[in-house]
C-alpha positions as a Python dict, from the first residue, in 0.01 Angstrom:
ca = {
    (1, 'M'): (0, 0, 0),
    (2, 'T'): (119, 342, -121),
    (3, 'G'): (231, 659, 52),
    (4, 'P'): (482, 709, 334),
    (5, 'A'): (432, 363, 485),
    (6, 'A'): (432, 164, 160),
    (7, 'W'): (731, -44, 274),
    (8, 'I'): (522, -174, 567),
    (9, 'G'): (229, -226, 331),
    (10, 'E'): (437, -473, 132),
    (11, 'Q'): (511, -664, 453),
    (12, 'Y'): (139, -684, 532),
    (13, 'L'): (51, -791, 179),
    (14, 'R'): (308, -1067, 151),
    (15, 'A'): (208, -1202, 491),
    (16, 'A'): (-164, -1195, 420),
    (17, 'E'): (-121, -1362, 83),
    (18, 'M'): (75, -1649, 234),
    (19, 'A'): (-153, -1683, 538),
    (20, 'V'): (-468, -1699, 325),
    (21, 'E'): (-303, -1943, 85),
    (22, 'D'): (-211, -2163, 383),
    (23, 'L'): (-566, -2154, 520),
    (24, 'N'): (-714, -2250, 185),
    (25, 'S'): (-464, -2531, 134),
    (26, 'R'): (-604, -2682, 454),
    (27, 'G'): (-967, -2646, 349),
    (28, 'G'): (-1031, -2284, 440),
    (29, 'V'): (-1221, -2167, 749),
    (30, 'L'): (-1543, -2340, 855),
    (31, 'G'): (-1521, -2536, 530),
    (32, 'Q'): (-1518, -2224, 311),
    (33, 'R'): (-1236, -2071, 108),
    (34, 'V'): (-1100, -1741, 236),
    (35, 'E'): (-1084, -1451, -8),
    (36, 'L'): (-822, -1180, 40),
    (37, 'I'): (-928, -823, -40),
    (38, 'V'): (-658, -554, -36),
    (39, 'G'): (-732, -191, 50),
    (40, 'D'): (-502, 111, 43),
    (41, 'D'): (-551, 388, 302),
    (42, 'F'): (-236, 584, 201),
    (43, 'C'): (-175, 643, 577),
    (44, 'D'): (-451, 903, 554),
    (45, 'R'): (-759, 948, 775),
    (46, 'D'): (-1006, 1025, 498),
    (47, 'Q'): (-884, 742, 277),
    (48, 'A'): (-889, 506, 575),
    (49, 'A'): (-1255, 587, 633),
    (50, 'A'): (-1330, 536, 263),
    (51, 'V'): (-1148, 201, 259),
    (52, 'A'): (-1329, 88, 574),
    (53, 'R'): (-1668, 171, 421),
    (54, 'K'): (-1573, -8, 98),
    (55, 'L'): (-1466, -320, 288),
    (56, 'T'): (-1788, -306, 487),
    (57, 'S'): (-1991, -294, 166),
    (58, 'D'): (-1785, -585, 32),
    (59, 'G'): (-1906, -793, 326),
    (60, 'V'): (-1572, -863, 493),
    (61, 'V'): (-1577, -1032, 833),
    (62, 'F'): (-1219, -957, 939),
    (63, 'V'): (-960, -684, 873),
    (64, 'A'): (-587, -733, 931),
    (65, 'G'): (-492, -367, 958),
    (66, 'H'): (-432, -84, 947),
    (67, 'F'): (-72, 29, 999),
    (68, 'C'): (-75, 406, 1062),
    (69, 'S'): (-236, 464, 1399),
    (70, 'H'): (-466, 748, 1294),
    (71, 'S'): (-593, 532, 1006),
    (72, 'S'): (-661, 240, 1238),
    (73, 'I'): (-848, 455, 1488),
    (74, 'V'): (-1069, 618, 1224),
    (75, 'A'): (-1149, 282, 1064),
    (76, 'A'): (-1213, 107, 1397),
    (77, 'Q'): (-1539, 291, 1457),
    (78, 'I'): (-1669, 196, 1113),
    (79, 'Y'): (-1574, -167, 1165),
    (80, 'Q'): (-1740, -170, 1508),
    (81, 'E'): (-2067, -37, 1366),
    (82, 'A'): (-2053, -302, 1092),
    (83, 'G'): (-1968, -590, 1328),
    (84, 'I'): (-1623, -653, 1176),
    (85, 'L'): (-1326, -784, 1373),
    (86, 'Q'): (-1011, -569, 1342),
    (87, 'V'): (-665, -696, 1436),
    (88, 'S'): (-384, -448, 1372),
    (89, 'P'): (-39, -597, 1324),
    (90, 'G'): (144, -266, 1360),
    (91, 'S'): (-58, 30, 1494),
    (92, 'V'): (114, 130, 1819),
    (93, 'S'): (-95, 422, 1946),
    (94, 'S'): (-235, 344, 2289),
    (95, 'K'): (-556, 521, 2182),
    (96, 'L'): (-644, 235, 1949),
    (97, 'T'): (-723, -5, 2230),
    (98, 'D'): (-777, 248, 2509),
    (99, 'E'): (-1096, 363, 2334),
    (100, 'G'): (-1247, 32, 2441),
    (101, 'R'): (-1396, -95, 2117),
    (102, 'P'): (-1472, -467, 2168),
    (103, 'N'): (-1392, -555, 1805),
    (104, 'V'): (-1036, -415, 1814),
    (105, 'F'): (-715, -607, 1892),
    (106, 'R'): (-347, -544, 1827),
    (107, 'L'): (-44, -772, 1792),
    (108, 'C'): (238, -517, 1828),
    (109, 'G'): (345, -324, 2136),
    (110, 'R'): (194, 5, 2251),
    (111, 'D'): (353, 349, 2219),
    (112, 'D'): (370, 392, 2596),
    (113, 'Q'): (570, 68, 2622),
    (114, 'Q'): (808, 176, 2345),
    (115, 'G'): (833, 528, 2490),
    (116, 'T'): (932, 392, 2830),
    (117, 'K'): (1198, 173, 2671),
    (118, 'V'): (1344, 466, 2475),
    (119, 'A'): (1337, 704, 2772),
    (120, 'N'): (1506, 452, 3001),
    (121, 'H'): (1787, 415, 2745),
    (122, 'L'): (1828, 791, 2711),
    (123, 'A'): (1834, 830, 3089),
    (124, 'N'): (2083, 548, 3139),
    (125, 'Q'): (2321, 646, 2859),
    (126, 'W'): (2268, 1017, 2786),
    (127, 'A'): (2131, 1191, 3097),
    (128, 'S'): (2434, 1424, 3114),
    (129, 'K'): (2403, 1520, 2745),
    (130, 'R'): (2166, 1755, 2565),
    (131, 'I'): (1864, 1561, 2440),
    (132, 'A'): (1603, 1664, 2180),
    (133, 'I'): (1261, 1501, 2146),
    (134, 'L'): (1096, 1572, 1810),
    (135, 'D'): (756, 1467, 1678),
    (136, 'D'): (555, 1505, 1359),
    (137, 'G'): (227, 1596, 1528),
    (138, 'T'): (47, 1278, 1416),
    (139, 'T'): (-140, 1036, 1639),
    (140, 'F'): (151, 793, 1617),
    (141, 'G'): (438, 1040, 1633),
    (142, 'A'): (308, 1271, 1904),
    (143, 'G'): (180, 980, 2111),
    (144, 'L'): (516, 805, 2103),
    (145, 'A'): (720, 1120, 2167),
    (146, 'N'): (491, 1221, 2455),
    (147, 'A'): (543, 880, 2614),
    (148, 'V'): (919, 940, 2599),
    (149, 'R'): (877, 1288, 2745),
    (150, 'R'): (661, 1164, 3033),
    (151, 'R'): (904, 893, 3131),
    (152, 'L'): (1207, 1124, 3110),
    (153, 'D'): (1024, 1368, 3336),
    (154, 'E'): (954, 1087, 3583),
    (155, 'L'): (1326, 1005, 3579),
    (156, 'G'): (1423, 1368, 3634),
    (157, 'V'): (1598, 1400, 3298),
    (158, 'R'): (1575, 1745, 3139),
    (159, 'V'): (1506, 1771, 2766),
    (160, 'A'): (1701, 2052, 2599),
    (161, 'L'): (1473, 2080, 2295),
    (162, 'D'): (1108, 1984, 2239),
    (163, 'Y'): (991, 2043, 1884),
    (164, 'T'): (697, 1950, 1659),
    (165, 'F'): (766, 1960, 1286),
    (166, 'S'): (545, 1921, 979),
    (167, 'P'): (585, 1585, 803),
    (168, 'G'): (629, 1553, 429),
    (169, 'A'): (887, 1830, 379),
    (170, 'S'): (1206, 1782, 179),
    (171, 'D'): (1415, 2032, 375),
    (172, 'Y'): (1461, 2026, 752),
    (173, 'S'): (1770, 2248, 755),
    (174, 'A'): (1604, 2504, 984),
    (175, 'L'): (1527, 2231, 1239),
    (176, 'V'): (1881, 2094, 1208),
    (177, 'S'): (2019, 2445, 1264),
    (178, 'K'): (1802, 2482, 1574),
    (179, 'M'): (1930, 2150, 1708),
    (180, 'Q'): (2289, 2245, 1635),
    (181, 'S'): (2264, 2591, 1793),
    (182, 'T'): (2105, 2432, 2101),
    (183, 'G'): (2399, 2193, 2124),
    (184, 'I'): (2191, 1877, 2092),
    (185, 'D'): (2399, 1561, 2131),
    (186, 'I'): (2127, 1302, 2069),
    (187, 'F'): (1768, 1311, 1947),
    (188, 'F'): (1462, 1091, 1922),
    (189, 'V'): (1189, 1131, 1660),
    (190, 'G'): (826, 1041, 1706),
    (191, 'G'): (737, 1000, 1340),
    (192, 'L'): (778, 793, 1027),
    (193, 'H'): (1108, 688, 877),
    (194, 'P'): (1129, 931, 580),
    (195, 'E'): (1141, 1236, 806),
    (196, 'T'): (1357, 1065, 1070),
    (197, 'G'): (1611, 963, 808),
    (198, 'L'): (1607, 1300, 633),
    (199, 'I'): (1665, 1500, 952),
    (200, 'F'): (1954, 1271, 1042),
    (201, 'R'): (2110, 1289, 694),
    (202, 'Q'): (2082, 1666, 664),
    (203, 'A'): (2257, 1701, 999),
    (204, 'H'): (2543, 1471, 903),
    (205, 'D'): (2578, 1622, 556),
    (206, 'R'): (2678, 1949, 721),
    (207, 'G'): (2927, 1775, 950),
    (208, 'Y'): (2704, 1783, 1258),
    (209, 'D'): (2768, 1447, 1425),
    (210, 'V'): (2444, 1431, 1624),
    (211, 'R'): (2331, 1086, 1733),
    (212, 'L'): (1988, 933, 1691),
    (213, 'V'): (1769, 686, 1876),
    (214, 'A'): (1534, 571, 1600),
    (215, 'P'): (1166, 482, 1647),
    (216, 'S'): (1006, 152, 1545),
    (217, 'S'): (881, 303, 1218),
    (218, 'S'): (1243, 313, 1098),
    (219, 'A'): (1258, -66, 1064),
    (220, 'T'): (1231, -49, 685),
    (221, 'G'): (1465, -124, 398),
    (222, 'D'): (1470, 233, 274),
    (223, 'F'): (1545, 405, 607),
    (224, 'P'): (1925, 358, 577),
    (225, 'M'): (1911, 480, 217),
    (226, 'I'): (1747, 800, 336),
    (227, 'A'): (1961, 839, 649),
    (228, 'G'): (2296, 779, 476),
    (229, 'R'): (2616, 612, 588),
    (230, 'G'): (2626, 790, 925),
    (231, 'V'): (2346, 565, 1047),
    (232, 'E'): (2592, 289, 1142),
    (233, 'G'): (2572, 219, 1516),
    (234, 'T'): (2235, 389, 1560),
    (235, 'F'): (2007, 230, 1818),
    (236, 'M'): (1646, 156, 1724),
    (237, 'A'): (1357, 33, 1938),
    (238, 'A'): (1145, -182, 1707),
    (239, 'A'): (906, -476, 1704),
    (240, 'T'): (1057, -793, 1846),
    (241, 'D'): (1195, -1016, 1571),
    (242, 'A'): (990, -1336, 1558),
    (243, 'R'): (1191, -1509, 1285),
    (244, 'A'): (1377, -1729, 1535),
    (245, 'N'): (1059, -1862, 1698),
    (246, 'P'): (1028, -2239, 1646),
    (247, 'G'): (666, -2190, 1544),
    (248, 'A'): (772, -1953, 1268),
    (249, 'A'): (1048, -2167, 1115),
    (250, 'E'): (845, -2327, 837),
    (251, 'V'): (677, -1999, 736),
    (252, 'V'): (1008, -1812, 741),
    (253, 'A'): (1169, -2081, 526),
    (254, 'R'): (895, -2049, 265),
    (255, 'F'): (926, -1670, 257),
    (256, 'R'): (1301, -1705, 201),
    (257, 'A'): (1247, -1967, -68),
    (258, 'H'): (1048, -1699, -252),
    (259, 'G'): (1336, -1453, -215),
    (260, 'Y'): (1169, -1248, 58),
    (261, 'E'): (1305, -1186, 408),
    (262, 'P'): (1010, -1155, 654),
    (263, 'V'): (1137, -857, 852),
    (264, 'G'): (948, -590, 1045),
    (265, 'F'): (576, -655, 1078),
    (266, 'T'): (557, -939, 824),
    (267, 'L'): (511, -1217, 1079),
    (268, 'Y'): (280, -995, 1284),
    (269, 'A'): (46, -966, 985),
    (270, 'Y'): (67, -1343, 929),
    (271, 'A'): (-22, -1398, 1296),
    (272, 'A'): (-324, -1168, 1264),
    (273, 'V'): (-477, -1406, 1010),
    (274, 'Q'): (-380, -1703, 1225),
    (275, 'V'): (-555, -1582, 1542),
    (276, 'W'): (-871, -1484, 1355),
    (277, 'A'): (-896, -1824, 1184),
    (278, 'R'): (-829, -2015, 1506),
    (279, 'A'): (-1079, -1814, 1708),
    (280, 'V'): (-1346, -1871, 1440),
    (281, 'E'): (-1277, -2243, 1428),
    (282, 'E'): (-1284, -2261, 1808),
    (283, 'V'): (-1638, -2122, 1828),
    (284, 'G'): (-1754, -2268, 1496),
    (285, 'S'): (-1900, -1937, 1389),
    (286, 'L'): (-1824, -1598, 1231),
    (287, 'D'): (-2043, -1425, 1491),
    (288, 'L'): (-1840, -1128, 1619),
    (289, 'A'): (-1940, -1156, 1984),
    (290, 'A'): (-1849, -1524, 1994),
    (291, 'V'): (-1517, -1468, 1817),
    (292, 'V'): (-1428, -1175, 2048),
    (293, 'K'): (-1501, -1392, 2352),
    (294, 'A'): (-1265, -1657, 2215),
    (295, 'M'): (-998, -1396, 2140),
    (296, 'H'): (-1004, -1280, 2503),
    (297, 'G'): (-1041, -1622, 2659),
    (298, 'S'): (-790, -1831, 2464),
    (299, 'R'): (-421, -1851, 2391),
    (300, 'F'): (-311, -1916, 2035),
    (301, 'D'): (-8, -2087, 1888),
    (302, 'T'): (120, -1847, 1621),
    (303, 'V'): (439, -1747, 1442),
    (304, 'L'): (488, -1496, 1726),
    (305, 'G'): (472, -1773, 1984),
    (306, 'K'): (187, -1859, 2219),
    (307, 'I'): (-9, -1537, 2260),
    (308, 'G'): (-327, -1402, 2414),
    (309, 'F'): (-498, -1067, 2459),
    (310, 'N'): (-579, -862, 2767),
    (311, 'E'): (-911, -695, 2843),
    (312, 'K'): (-825, -400, 2617),
    (313, 'G'): (-726, -619, 2322),
    (314, 'D'): (-350, -568, 2357),
    (315, 'V'): (-131, -870, 2292),
    (316, 'T'): (19, -1069, 2579),
    (317, 'G'): (269, -1354, 2589),
    (318, 'F'): (592, -1192, 2473),
    (319, 'E'): (800, -874, 2503),
    (320, 'P'): (685, -670, 2201),
    (321, 'W'): (980, -427, 2174),
    (322, 'Q'): (1347, -505, 2119),
    (323, 'W'): (1666, -302, 2080),
    (324, 'Y'): (1845, -315, 1746),
    (325, 'V'): (2151, -145, 1603),
    (326, 'W'): (2203, -42, 1241),
    (327, 'R'): (2505, -171, 1052),
    (328, 'A'): (2700, 7, 779),
    (329, 'E'): (2566, -222, 506),
    (330, 'G'): (2211, -104, 573),
    (331, 'T'): (2078, -386, 789),
    (332, 'Y'): (1976, -388, 1154),
    (333, 'V'): (2050, -659, 1409),
    (334, 'P'): (1975, -714, 1779),
    (335, 'V'): (2218, -507, 1985),
    (336, 'E'): (2393, -814, 2122),
    (337, 'Q'): (2504, -891, 1765),
    (338, 'G'): (2605, -539, 1671),
    (339, 'I'): (2779, -222, 1780),
    (340, 'T'): (2674, -100, 2123),
    (341, 'N'): (2844, 241, 2154),
    (342, 'K'): (2548, 456, 2053),
}
């Protein structure tokens, strides 16, 4: 709700509010009204643990969250011990589901899937150029960047610069200088959008026309404000846009009627509430083991389409990552609608 991922927090909140309102307008779940409780983990491990314990003491039966991967992973153990179902709309680290906790599911794609997509693009378009892979050292950032590195190595593409930076700084001029002196033509960042945008902007402010392939965390309204005008034409691998799904049309229309465009992970958070409610209704119980069995054994009609979950708890039924391109006015569109020269 606050901190570096607050923009995503707003998406989660708006989605959860509407989803719970919709459930209650239809009589709730198992004949009872659903109460929405909002927690703020600040994208921080310690605060995530504190929030998870608070929600446990509040008696919650289901958590739609978290966003930052390290927060989700820390909280998952607490939820498992308390018998609470966790469905993350946007945590991409493969570790979240690879740890094998039966109560954990995710609706977005994994970092290894996104990393493969990014690496294939770099290999196809930029193999003859000098490539930099940067990461912020976090569970999300390092995991994603390492997936790109592994796939590039498999493809025989040499990386000219590998670098791990500290997130939260206001000046990355030394990193930009290192990239420039190394002759980097294009770079990818495993990290959140404030650092990605700032590195890009500080490069372009000095006249260094380096190109960027942006990570999924950059799909926020403030990324282009941070990155500056040079962001036009930048490719970004981000969560597949579900707004055109027939099953999402009515929900999308209501969001827009309230002056809100449901971009990014908004519909993913709405779908998290949907699948929980439908699994509970299917088994007629809040019992975790029964609900988990239904989650694995059923397919659910949601705003994301008809989806299911594999044995690890990862979503199935659609391609979770999509290529976008940023426009000069600060919006991003699927590449087939935009500029394709970067």
